[in-house]
Each structure stands twice: as C-alpha cells, then as structure tokens.
N, C-alpha and C positions, 0 to 999 in steps of 0.2 A: 303956299298950297302944295307945292311939290314936296316939302318936308313932311306934311301930314299924311300924304298918300301912303308911304310905307307902313305907317302905323295903323292905318285903316285896314290895309291888306293883312297885316299881322293879326288884327283883331278878328277879321273874317275868317282867316285860315284857322285860327285858334277855336273860333265858334264852331266852324265846320267839323274840325277834329273832335271837339268835345261832343257835338251832337252825335257824330258817328260812334264814338266810344260809348256813350250812354245807350245808344240804340243797340249796339253789340252786346253790352252788359245785360240789357233787358231781354235780348234774345236768348242768351245763355240761361238767364233766370227762367224764361218761359219754358225752354227745353227741360231744365232741371225740374220744374214743376210738372211737366208732362210725363217725365220719367219716374217720378216719385210713386212708389206703390200705394195704391188706395184700395185696400181690400173691402169688398162689399160684404157687409154683415148679413149674409143670408140667413144663417142659423146661428144660434147661441151655442158656444162650445163650452163644455165642462170636463171635469176628470173622468166622467163616465162616457164621454165621447171618444171611443176607442177606435171607431171605424174610420180609416183614412178617407174613404169616399165622402163622408159627411164634412170633414175638414176641407176637402176639395171643393165644396160649394163656395166657400169663403176664398180659398187660395187655388184656383184652377190651375195656374202656371206650375205651382210647386207639385200639385198632385199629378199633373201630366208627367212630370219627371219621375216622381215615385213610381207610377205604374210602368215605367220602362225598365224598372229593375226586374220585371217579369221576362225581359228579352234574354236570349242566349248570347253570351259573349265569349271570347276566347283569346287569350294571349299565350305566349310561349310557355309560361309556368304557372298559369292560373285561368280564371274564367269560369263560367258556369256550365260549360259543356266540355265533353271530352271523356277519356276512359277513366276508370277507377285508378287511384294510385296504386292499389294492390296489383293491378294488371300492368301498369308502366313501371312499377318499382316492386318486383316480386319479393326482394329481400324484407319488405316491410312485413310480410306474413311470418317471418322468422323472428324479426325484431319485436312484434307485437303478439307473439304466440301466447294463447290463452287469454287474450284480452279483446274487447269489442272491435277494436280497430283492425284486428286481423281478418274480420269478416266482411267489413264494410268501411270503406274509405273513399267515398265518391268526391267528385269536384263540388266546390262551394258554389251555391247559386245566390241569386241576389236577395235583397231584404224581403221582397215580395213572397219569397218561399221559405222564409226562416221557420215558420211554424209547420208548414206542410212537410218540409224536408225532414224535420225532427220526427214526425209521425211515421214517416215512410221508411226511415233507414233501418236497417237490420240491427243497428246498435241499440235501438229501442224495442224492436220486436223480439229479438232474441236474448236480450239481457235486461234485467231489472234495472231501471234507472229511477232517480229520485225526482221530485218536483222542483228541485234547484234548477233543473235544466230550463225551466221557464225563464229564468233570470234574463237570458239573452235571446230567446226564441220567440217570446210572445209579446204582443202589444198591450199597453195599458197596464203595466205592472204596478204602478202606484195605486190605481183603482183596485186591482186585485188583492194586493196586499191589505188595503184598507178594509175591504169587504170581509176577508177571511179573518182579519185581526180585530174586527168590530171597531174600526176607526183608528186603531194602532198599526201603523205601517210595519215597524219592526216586529211586533208580535205576529202579523200576517206573514211577514217574510219568513220568520222561523218555522211557522206552521206549514207553509206551502214547501218549504225545503225538506221537511221532514216526512212528507207524504210521498206515496208512489207517483211516478210521473203520470201514469194513466189516469190517477184520480185528480192530479193537478190540472190535467187537460180540460177538464170541465169548466174551468174558470176563464180559459183563454179562448177568445173568439177570433182574434185577428193576429197577423204576424207583427213584427217590429212596426210601430205606427208614429204618426205625428206627435201625439201626446206624450210619447217617451221622452222627446227632446225639447218640446216647446210647452211653455205654461199656456194653458187654453184661454186665459184672460188677457195676458199681456204679449204673448207670442215670444216672450224672452227664452233664450236657450236655458236649459236646466238639466240636472242630473237627477235621475229618478231611481237609480239602482242603489239599494241600501249597502250592498257589499263594496260598491265603489266609494261611497261616501266615507264608510269606515276606514277603508284602506288609505285613501288619499289624506285623510285627517292624521293617520299615523305617519305617513310619508313625509307631511309637511311639518310634523312635530320634530323630525330630525333636522329640518332646516331652521328651527327655532320659531315655528309658527304655531301658536296654540290655538285650539278649538276651530281648526280651519274648516270652512264650509264653502266649497266652490260656488254654490247657488247664491252666496252672499258676497263673496270676496273676489272671485276670479274675473278677469277681464273678458270681454267679448270674444277676443282672439283665443284666449285660453279655453274658453267654453266651446269653441269651434273644434277643439281636439277632445275635451273631456266628454262630450256627449257621444263621441265614438268609443272613447276608452272605457265607457260603462260596460262594454261587451267585448271589445277586441283586445283581451288581455288574458294572462295566465290565472288560473283559479282552480280551487278544489270544489267539486261539486257532488261528492259521494255520500254514501250512507253514515259515515262515521263522525260527521261534523257538519254544522251549518255552512253553507257555502261561504268561502272566504277568498280574498286575494292575498298572496303571501309577500307583501311589500314592507314588512316590519324593518328589514335590513337594508332595503333599496330595491332597485329595479334591474340590476345586472343578473346575469345568469347564475353566477356563483354566490350572489347575495339571496337569491330565491332558493337556491339549493341549500344553503347554510340554514335558512329558515325551516325548510322541510326536514332536514337531518336533525334539527333540535326540537322539532314538533312532535308531540306525544299525543296519541288518541286516548280516549278515556279509559282504554284498557291498559294503558302505559307503553303500548308498542310504538316504535318509531314510525313516522309516516311513510306510506308507500302507496302508489296507485294500483299496483297489482303484482302478483307474484308470477314471475315468468315460467311459462309452462314447460319449457325445455330444461332450463337451469335451475329454477327454484328461486332465482335472485329476486329481491324486493326492489322493483324498479319504479321509476317516476313516469309520468305521461304529461307532456306539455299539451296545452290547448291551443291557443292562437295569440301568442304574445306580441301582437303588433305594437301596442302602446310601449311596451318595455323595450323593444328593439329601436323603435322611432326616437325614444328618449335618448338613445346613444348616438344618434346620427347628426349630421350636419343640418339638416332641415329643422330638426327640433332646436338646435343651438342658434339658429337663425330666426326663430320665431315663426317658422311656417307651420300652420296648423293642418290637421288631417283634411278638413274641409276645403282648404286652399287648393289641394291636388285632386281629391276625390270627389268634391262638390264645388268646383270653381264657379265664379260669377260668369253669368251670361246675360246677353241682351235679347229681349223680344220687342221689336220695335224700338221705342225710346225708354222702355222699362228695363231696369237692371235687377236681376234676381240670382239667387243662389240656385245652381242646377241640382235638383234633388234626384237626378238620375245617378245615383251612387255607383261608381264603377272604377275600374283600373284607369289611372292616368294615361296609360299607354294607348287607350282607346280614345283619348281626347287631348292629345299632345299640345295642340295649339293653344288651348285655354288653360290647360293644367301646368304646362311647363314653359312655354314661350313667353308668358308674362314676366318671367324673371330671367330666364336663360335665353339669350340672344343668339340662338343657332337655328339651324334648319330643323324640321320635324325629323328628317332622315338621321341627322347627327345625333339628336337627342335619343332616338330609339336605339341607335347603335351603341350609345354610352350605356344606357340601361341594360341592354341585352349582354354586353361585354361583362358587366358586373354580375349579372344573374348567371351567365354561363360558367364564370369562374367559380362562383359559390356552389353552383349545382355540381361541378366537378369535384369540389372539395367534399360535398355532402356525399357523393358517390363513394369516394374513398373512405370517408368515415363510416358509412354503412358497411362497406366491405370488411373493414377492420373489425367492426361490431360483431358481424356475422361470424367471422373467423374466431373471435373469442367465444361466442356462444357455442360454436362447433367444437372447440377445445374442451369447453366445460362440460359438454354433453359427453364427450369421451372420457373425461376424467370421472364422471359420475358413474359411467358404465363400469369403469375399472374399480369402482369402490373407493375412490379417494375420499377420506373422511370430510365431512362437511366443514368441521373446524378449519381445516387446512385450505378449504376452497373459499372460505369467507373474504380474504383479501381480493381475490379475483371477481367475486360477486360484487364488491364494492367498486371495483373498475367498471364492470358492466353497467351498474347504476350510474356511475359518473359520466361515462362515455355516451351512454344511451340518452341520458338527459340532455346533453349538449347537442347531439345529432338531431334529436327530436324537436329541441327548441327552435332550430332553424327550419326544419321540415314543416312544422306545424305553423310557423309564422308566415303570413301571407305576402311576402314580397321577394322570396328567394334571395335574402341578403340585401336587397336595395335600400331598406330603411336605414341600415347602418353598415355598409360593406366591410369596413375594417373590423368592426366588432364581430360580424357574422364570421369572417374569415378566422379570426382569433378563437372563436368558440369551437368551430369545426377542426382547427389545428389541434386544440386541446382534446377533443373527442378522439381524433385519430390516435393521439399519443397515449390516452388512458386505455383505449382498447388494445393497443399493442403492448403496453405494460401488462395488462391483464393476460394477454396471451403468454407473455414470458413467465409469469408466475405459474400458470398452468402447465407450461412445458417443463418447468422444474419438477412439478408434482408428477407429471406423467413418467419422467425418467426415474423418480423415486418410487412410483408404483407402476412397474412395466406390465405389459399384457399378461405375462405368466402369473401375475399375482391378482388378476381381475376376479371379482366375485363371480359366482355361478350365473351364466346368462349374459355375461358381458362380452367384451370383445374390443377389437380395434375399429370397427367401422364407425366412421363420423355419422353424426346426425343429418348431415346434408349429402351424404354419398348414397 
C-alpha cells in the first residue's frame, strides 16, 4: 500500500496542475474574446459614405480618435499651433520670392482641418491653384473621381486635376476621411489615390515586380505605411501636367531631382516649379516628402510602419484598437516608442531632440548659404552680367535650394533618416557656396564701373 501512495499523489498533483492549466487557458481565451473588436453595424457603409461621423456610428472608438485631430498640438519643430514659418525663419521669404510660399507658410494642422486649411490659406486665395490639390486635402476621392469621370476613376482624376481648384471644391464635402484608407465593405486598408498607384507601380518595376498593385499584393504592415504615403510625399500638382509623383528613378533626393531635370513639359521646357523673383532661376519646390525620407531610414529598414509610431495600438478596457488620433510620436512616447525602445520617455525625447537640433542647425547654415548666393546673383544682375554666364550659378541655386527645401518641407526635421538628412543639407551648403564662387568670379570680371545704368553695388539684402 505504501508503494501505491506516491503514485496516487503524482496522479492527483498532475490532475490538479492540468485542471489549473486548462482553467488558465480558458481564462485567456475568454479575455481574448472580450477584447476582440465587434463593430455594430448601425449603418451600411458605401463608397458614397464620405462623412467620418457616419462611419463613427459603426466604429465609435476610432472616430473618437479621429475627432481629436482637431486639437492643437505642439512640438519643438512641428505641431498644429505656433507662428508662421515665415516669421520664425524670415530667410524663407527670400528663398521663395515670387512663389506662394513666400506669402503663407503656416504650421500644419491635423487631418480634421485638411480641407478647411486649404480653403483658408493665402496660397489659394492669392494664387490660382489647380483641382489636383484635392488629391491630399479632401475626403472620398475615389467617389469624387468616379462621379466626375462617369464611373472611370482615372478619367475623373484627370478632369479634376485640370480644373481650377475653386471649381473642384464643389465636389469635396469633407476633409481626409475613413473611406480614403478603408474599404467600406471589408474595412481592409487600401490605397485610393491614383497618382500613388501609378508611381508605386513604376517604383516596383525597378525591383523586378511587374503590374504591382498594393491593394492586391502588399502585406497589412506595408499598407500601414502606404495609406499614409498616398499623400505624405513629393509630387507635382501644377497646371502644366496631371498630378504625378516623380519616382521613376527612385526615392532619393538626387533621383527625384534627376527625374525633374529630364522631364519636359508639353511646350518642351525643362521642369521647374517657379522662376525665382530675385534671380530669375528656374527652381524646384518640395512638398512634404515624408515617405521618401522615411524610406532611407532605419525604421523603414526594420519594417516599422508609419502607423506603428503615428497611430500606435492602444487599449480601451479589454479592447485593442489602432489609435486614430494621428499625431507626432513625441506627444505619445510611451506607446509610440517604448514598445520597441526600452528606455525612459525622457531619454527617448532627448535622443529625438538631439537629432532634430543638429539637423535644424545644418538647415540654418544651408539657408544662410542659399540666401548669400541669391544676394550675389542679384548684385551680378544689377551689374549687367550676361544671363548666359550666370546660368551655371542659377543651376547651383536650383540644386542647393532643392536640397534645403527637401528637408525643410519634410515633416520630421531630419528624424526619419538622420544621416540622409545631414548628407542632403551638407550638399546644399556645398552647392550654394560653389554658386557664390562662380558669381564672385563674374563680379570681378564685371566690376562696378561697368554696371549697366541704374545698377550699383548695393546687395538685394542690404
């Protein structure tokens, strides 16, 4: 009997352990079931459901987050409140002289204001803009393009892009909305901007992927970046061509520049965004190349998507949802950064600010060099230096300004790819100073005594 007792004890302990384990696993399963999202189908959603508030009836948690993009936010180099860039950085008035950004360059507000801000800016009030601007500022673009194109999205896209912006506004009722990133039937992430679909197809062809369509091929993690990259990119949206993304050669600053340098408008002229009012140089204007810069950084190489940092997962009770309060990770460090980086919030903020401060200092030096070049060019023009001899210096202005603006317009102050940003700014400084040397030689060749009538030595900035 004594020999049997140990075996009975083993059986009992095993049974108790097995029972406890089963109970534990059942508890986990119960909690997982509790946390699983169960959207209540209050309303039927279609392509024509462009109002986020209607989507909010089925997805109240996500809509609560979306509504918060109305709130004012502020970081050291970004946010939705603060003074105009033209006030904080007066050199931009000279750099963009003669262009819309020289009269209005306000802080970027949240998605909630994407359409309203476009209607209120002096860039649309004082300058004629094209309907292509709707591409990134209006909600329900797929539905708008289908209506204008009588069911053909591409035809509607081209028609809207070619009409004046004030005429295109009649089709836009809401800012960037749920339907722009989610299929109304399946809720799957999707890309709805035709220009992105065309550009990413060409980009993937360089990698050997033919007929690439992210809506059919991309993983969910890739789509958590692509839905953002529909708009947070460099593009052309002027009157001389249908809106396009310049990615044929690649995403790096010099690859995009090469595309523009080789691009010819219908009249045969080389691409440029505007002629500089002071120098007459045909220069480029970067938009907001977040996707292009992110693609060169360590987060991209590590498989981190835009949404991982700007829309991190959160819990409400037992429910896990994606935070639709899209904002800077610096305002949400615990969930945006510390899920991967095991440091304190203070340490992470210091790291980011150190990177941004260094890039801001480089950007300041770049803009100073660029303004010095513009100053010398203005003096050379006053002295009557022939345009043909100034052409190489104009090219330096174009090259230097493109690089400085690429970082200034990009919404991370270099953080998305710190080393790449520093490289770009170093090149900008170098090209601007090379341009100065070119002009200095010409000023010595054409001294003040040979200036044309009405000229003189006074610099445009003095």
